[in-house]
N, C-alpha and C positions, 0 to 999 in steps of 0.2 A: 550570259544571264538568261535564265529560262523564264518565259513570259506566257501569259494566257489571256484569251479574249473569248467571251461567250456571247453567242447571238444565234441568228437563224441561218447564217451562211458560213460555208467554208471559205475563209479569206486567205488565199495564198499570197496575194499582192495587195496589201492595204493601201487605201487611198487616204493620204493625210489631209486632204482638202474636203473630204466628205464629213458631214455632221455639223454640229453646232459650233459656232465661233465663240459663243459666250459661256462655254463650259469652264470648269475650274481653271484649267491651264490653257485655255484658248483652243484654237484650231489645231487638230492633230489626231493621231490614231491612239486611242486609250487602251492600255493593257494593265495587268497587274502581275506581280511576281508570286502571287499566292493563288494556287490552283483552286483551293477550297473556296476562297473568297469569290473568285470568278464564277464558279458554279452556283454560288448562292444567288446570283442574279439571273439564273436561267429562268425563262418563262415559257409557258405553253402558248402556242398560237395555232389555231385550227389550220390544218393543211401544211404546216411548217415542221421542220425537224430542228430541234435545238442542238447546237453544236458548240463544243469547247475546242477552240483552236490553240495549238501549242507552237511556240516560236522560240528561237534562240537569237539573242541580240549580242553582237560583238561591238563593244563600246570603244574599242581602240580607235584613236584618232577623232573621236566625236567630242563635241563640247556638251557637257552635262551640267545642268543646274539641279541641285538637290535641296529641297526644302524640308524643314521640320515645322511643326505647328508654332507659328511666330507671327509677329506683326508684319514682317516682310511677306510671308506666305499669304496672310489674310489680305494684305494690300493688293497682291498680284491677282488673287482670286476675285476680289471685289471689282477691280478694274476690268478684268475679262468679262465678268458677268454684266457689266455696264457698257460693254462694247467699246472700251477705250483701246487705243493702239497697243499692240503687244510690245511691251518694253524689253522683253527678253527674247526677241526674235533671232538674236545671234546664236542661241543655243539649239543644238540638234535634238536634245532630249531634256525634258523637264520631269523630275521625279519628286514625289512627296505625298503627304497625306491627302486623302479625299475629304472634302468638307462634308461632315455628317448630315448637314441639312439637305444635301442632294440625295442622300441615301434614305433617310427617314423623313416621313411626312411631319413637318413641324409648322405647317401653314404659312410658309414664307416669312416668318417673323424676323429672321435674321436680316433679310434683304428688303424688308418692307419700309424702312425709314423710321420705324417705331423706336429702334434702339440706336444709340450712337456707336461709332466704330469700336470703342473699347468694350462696350457691353456685347456687341456682336462677336468680337474675338473671344471673349470669355465663354460664350455659349458654344463656339466652334471648338474650343479646347476640351470639351467634355466628351465622354463616351469612348467607344472603341476607336482605335486608329488603324485604318486600312490604307494601303499604299497603292498609288497609281504611277504608271510610267507612260508618258506621252511622247510619241514619236512626232517631232515637229518639222523635220527637214527631209528632203529627198535623199540626202546623204545617209541619214540614220535609217530611213526606210530601206535603202539598198543593203544595209548591214543587218536587217531583220530577216532571218531565215525561217520560213515556214517548215515545221517538222511534221505535224500531224493534226488530224481533227478527230474528235470522238463525239458520237451522239450521246446526249444526256436523255435517258429514258424518263417517261412520265413519273414513275414511282420516285425517282431521285429528285426530279423537279419539285414534286409535292413535298418531299422531305426537306429540301433546301428552303422552300417558301415558308414552311412552318417554322423553321429555325429563324429565318429573317423576321417573321411576324413576332416571335417571342422577343427577339433582340430589339425590334422597333418599339414594342410596348415598354421594355425596360428603359430604352433611351428616352422615350417621350416622358416617362415618369421622372427621370433624372433631369431632363430639360425643363420640365415644369417647376421642379424644386429650385433649379438654378435661376430660372426666370423670376420666380417669387423673391429669391434672395437679392437679385439685382434691383427689384422694385422697392425694396425696403429702404 
């Protein structure tokens, strides 16, 4: 499986314990199998080089949990965001959709307590579906082979940011319509 991670560092040996524990799929190293999607989140930072790292993952012998947008997926995300113990810690890899409220700015409405779980799930089901792969165990990290890294130049960063801004505006419009429908 070919995977990508964009950031400011060339990461040859990922640290699965670095980063937020309350992300969608909990503690782990987050990647995507969509290079274009990974590059869309490239940012510019003064004095830093923006890098897209490429990896290959051999899943043979690994325990993989794959989600689709569903109640089970929402429940897992919600528990992780609320710092509950990871109920799927026996898996080496967790794969599935990214919750769009972490991609697009929707003012924390989904996790604010304003909506019940059913309404929150309905809102998370809308919009584009992007895929994330989270390396959760040392065993899986050992089977992730670094292949290369490539600098993303400013011209491309700006092009991708413009694309994301247009997509975010479309998503927020769709989100507002769906939220109004839920309030009826």
